[in-house]
SENUVEX-419570 format. One record per atom (N, C-alpha, C, CB): atom name; residue number from 1; x, y, z. Coordinates in steps of 0.02 Angstrom, whole numbers, plus 50000, padded with zeros to 5 digits. Glycine has a CB too. Layout:
BEGIN
CA_NUM_X_Y_Z
...
//
This chain:
BEGIN
N_1_51336_54639_55851
CA_1_51318_54665_55915
C_1_51248_54697_55912
CB_1_51370_54714_55939
N_2_51234_54730_55856
CA_2_51168_54761_55849
C_2_51113_54709_55849
CB_2_51165_54802_55784
N_3_51125_54652_55817
CA_3_51075_54599_55816
C_3_51063_54571_55886
CB_3_51096_54543_55769
N_4_51116_54562_55923
CA_4_51109_54537_55991
C_4_51070_54586_56034
CB_4_51178_54524_56022
N_5_51084_54650_56025
CA_5_51047_54702_56061
C_5_50974_54699_56042
CB_5_51076_54772_56047
N_6_50960_54698_55977
CA_6_50892_54698_55953
C_6_50853_54637_55979
CB_6_50891_54698_55877
N_7_50887_54579_55982
CA_7_50854_54517_56002
C_7_50860_54502_56077
CB_7_50882_54460_55963
N_8_50886_54550_56116
CA_8_50894_54541_56188
C_8_50938_54482_56206
CB_8_50826_54534_56221
N_9_50989_54469_56167
CA_9_51035_54414_56180
C_9_51096_54441_56217
CB_9_51057_54378_56113
N_10_51086_54454_56281
CA_10_51136_54490_56321
C_10_51200_54449_56332
CB_10_51107_54509_56388
N_11_51193_54384_56342
CA_11_51252_54342_56351
C_11_51295_54342_56288
CB_11_51232_54271_56370
N_12_51263_54335_56231
CA_12_51300_54335_56167
C_12_51333_54403_56155
CB_12_51253_54317_56109
N_13_51298_54456_56171
CA_13_51326_54523_56164
C_13_51389_54531_56206
CB_13_51274_54577_56184
N_14_51386_54506_56268
CA_14_51444_54509_56312
C_14_51502_54468_56285
CB_14_51426_54484_56380
N_15_51487_54411_56255
CA_15_51540_54369_56227
C_15_51574_54402_56167
CB_15_51511_54301_56205
N_16_51534_54435_56126
CA_16_51564_54470_56069
C_16_51608_54527_56093
CB_16_51508_54497_56022
N_17_51584_54566_56141
CA_17_51624_54621_56168
C_17_51689_54594_56196
CB_17_51585_54659_56222
N_18_51686_54539_56231
CA_18_51746_54508_56260
C_18_51794_54486_56205
CB_18_51726_54447_56303
N_19_51768_54458_56151
CA_19_51809_54431_56097
C_19_51845_54487_56059
CB_19_51766_54390_56050
N_20_51813_54544_56048
CA_20_51844_54596_56007
C_20_51883_54647_56048
CB_20_51790_54632_55968
N_21_51873_54648_56113
CA_21_51906_54697_56156
C_21_51982_54698_56149
CB_21_51888_54683_56228
N_22_52017_54641_56149
CA_22_52090_54642_56143
C_22_52116_54674_56079
CB_22_52117_54573_56149
N_23_52079_54667_56025
CA_23_52100_54696_55961
C_23_52105_54772_55966
CB_23_52052_54676_55905
N_24_52059_54802_55999
CA_24_52060_54875_56005
C_24_52114_54897_56054
CB_24_51992_54900_56028
N_25_52126_54858_56106
CA_25_52179_54874_56152
C_25_52247_54870_56117
CB_25_52178_54826_56213
N_26_52253_54822_56073
CA_26_52315_54811_56037
C_26_52335_54871_55995
CB_26_52309_54749_55992
N_27_52286_54906_55967
CA_27_52300_54964_55925
C_27_52295_55030_55964
CB_27_52254_54966_55866
N_28_52290_55025_56029
CA_28_52293_55084_56072
C_28_52228_55121_56083
CB_28_52341_55130_56044
N_29_52172_55090_56069
CA_29_52107_55122_56079
C_29_52079_55103_56147
CB_29_52057_55101_56022
N_30_52110_55131_56199
CA_30_52093_55113_56268
C_30_52021_55132_56286
CB_30_52141_55146_56316
N_31_51997_55190_56262
CA_31_51929_55210_56278
C_31_51878_55161_56250
CB_31_51914_55281_56251
N_32_51892_55138_56190
CA_32_51847_55089_56159
C_32_51850_55023_56197
CB_32_51866_55078_56085
N_33_51909_55004_56219
CA_33_51917_54943_56259
C_33_51877_54949_56324
CB_33_51991_54930_56274
N_34_51878_55007_56354
CA_34_51840_55019_56416
C_34_51765_55013_56404
CB_34_51856_55087_56446
N_35_51742_55042_56349
CA_35_51671_55037_56332
C_35_51650_54965_56320
CB_35_51655_55079_56269
N_36_51692_54928_56285
CA_36_51677_54857_56273
C_36_51677_54817_56338
CB_36_51728_54827_56224
N_37_51721_54835_56384
CA_37_51723_54801_56449
C_37_51658_54813_56487
CB_37_51784_54825_56491
N_38_51630_54873_56482
CA_38_51566_54887_56514
C_38_51511_54844_56484
CB_38_51548_54962_56506
N_39_51511_54839_56418
CA_39_51460_54797_56385
C_39_51470_54724_56405
CB_39_51464_54804_56307
N_40_51532_54703_56407
CA_40_51548_54633_56423
C_40_51524_54614_56493
CB_40_51623_54622_56417
N_41_51531_54659_56540
CA_41_51517_54642_56610
C_41_51450_54668_56635
CB_41_51572_54670_56654
N_42_51410_54696_56591
CA_42_51345_54722_56612
C_42_51304_54667_56645
CB_42_51307_54753_56552
N_43_51276_54680_56703
CA_43_51236_54628_56737
C_43_51177_54606_56694
CB_43_51210_54654_56805
N_44_51177_54544_56676
CA_44_51127_54518_56629
C_44_51055_54522_56655
CB_44_51143_54446_56612
N_45_51047_54520_56720
CA_45_50979_54522_56747
C_45_50953_54593_56756
CB_45_50977_54486_56814
N_46_50997_54642_56749
CA_46_50977_54712_56759
C_46_50994_54755_56698
CB_46_51012_54741_56821
N_47_50982_54727_56640
CA_47_50998_54763_56579
C_47_50951_54824_56572
CB_47_50992_54716_56517
N_48_50982_54880_56560
CA_48_50945_54941_56545
C_48_50959_54956_56472
CB_48_50965_55002_56593
N_49_50911_54941_56430
CA_49_50922_54943_56358
C_49_50948_55011_56334
CB_49_50859_54926_56321
N_50_50923_55065_56364
CA_50_50944_55131_56343
C_50_51019_55141_56355
CB_50_50903_55185_56381
N_51_51044_55118_56412
CA_51_51115_55125_56428
C_51_51157_55082_56381
CB_51_51128_55106_56501
N_52_51136_55020_56369
CA_52_51173_54976_56325
C_52_51172_55005_56254
CB_52_51143_54905_56326
N_53_51116_55033_56233
CA_53_51112_55063_56167
C_53_51162_55121_56161
CB_53_51041_55088_56154
N_54_51168_55162_56212
CA_54_51217_55217_56210
C_54_51288_55191_56207
CB_54_51208_55262_56272
N_55_51302_55137_56243
CA_55_51369_55107_56240
C_55_51384_55080_56170
CB_55_51376_55051_56292
N_56_51335_55049_56139
CA_56_51344_55023_56071
C_56_51355_55080_56021
CB_56_51284_54981_56050
N_57_51319_55135_56031
CA_57_51330_55194_55988
C_57_51401_55220_55996
CB_57_51279_55249_56004
N_58_51425_55220_56057
CA_58_51494_55243_56070
C_58_51544_55197_56035
CB_58_51508_55245_56145
N_59_51533_55132_56038
CA_59_51577_55085_56004
C_59_51576_55099_55929
CB_59_51555_55012_56017
N_60_51518_55109_55900
CA_60_51513_55123_55829
C_60_51548_55189_55811
CB_60_51439_55126_55807
N_61_51537_55241_55849
CA_61_51569_55305_55835
C_61_51645_55301_55841
CB_61_51542_55359_55883
N_62_51669_55270_55895
CA_62_51741_55263_55904
C_62_51773_55221_55849
CB_62_51756_55232_55973
N_63_51739_55168_55830
CA_63_51765_55125_55776
C_63_51768_55163_55710
CB_63_51721_55062_55769
N_64_51714_55199_55695
CA_64_51713_55239_55633
C_64_51769_55291_55632
CB_64_51645_55273_55624
N_65_51779_55324_55689
CA_65_51833_55374_55693
C_65_51902_55342_55683
CB_65_51830_55410_55761
N_66_51912_55284_55714
CA_66_51976_55250_55707
C_66_51989_55229_55635
CB_66_51978_55188_55753
N_67_51938_55203_55602
CA_67_51946_55184_55532
C_67_51960_55244_55487
CB_67_51884_55147_55507
N_68_51928_55300_55502
CA_68_51939_55360_55462
C_68_52011_55385_55472
CB_68_51889_55415_55482
N_69_52035_55384_55533
CA_69_52105_55404_55545
C_69_52153_55357_55510
CB_69_52119_55404_55621
N_70_52139_55293_55512
CA_70_52182_55244_55477
C_70_52181_55257_55402
CB_70_52159_55172_55493
N_71_52122_55270_55375
CA_71_52115_55284_55303
C_71_52158_55345_55284
CB_71_52040_55295_55285
N_72_52156_55398_55324
CA_72_52196_55458_55311
C_72_52270_55442_55313
CB_72_52179_55513_55361
N_73_52291_55403_55362
CA_73_52361_55385_55368
C_73_52384_55345_55307
CB_73_52374_55344_55432
N_74_52343_55298_55286
CA_74_52362_55257_55228
C_74_52364_55299_55164
CB_74_52312_55199_55220
N_75_52322_55349_55159
CA_75_52321_55392_55101
C_75_52385_55433_55097
CB_75_52260_55439_55103
N_76_52410_55456_55154
CA_76_52471_55496_55154
C_76_52533_55454_55139
CB_76_52480_55530_55222
N_77_52528_55389_55149
CA_77_52585_55345_55135
C_77_52592_55327_55061
CB_77_52578_55282_55174
N_78_52541_55341_55022
CA_78_52542_55322_54951
C_78_52590_55363_54912
CB_78_52473_55328_54921
//
């Protein structure tokens, strides 16, 4: 997604967001799914890079938090 953002490939960025969105919904990360839906449906002709960049940062932060929580859960199961 970062490469698509960097290279202004908005259609590809939307496709990736669409493709990964169900995985996050499946594990109960509704806020992340909502953020991905915004990226997916962002009007391609009116891209505001600053806004899309903030959405991508949110995706990265939410994903990192989810992985950290999962890591802690798996550690307690050992």
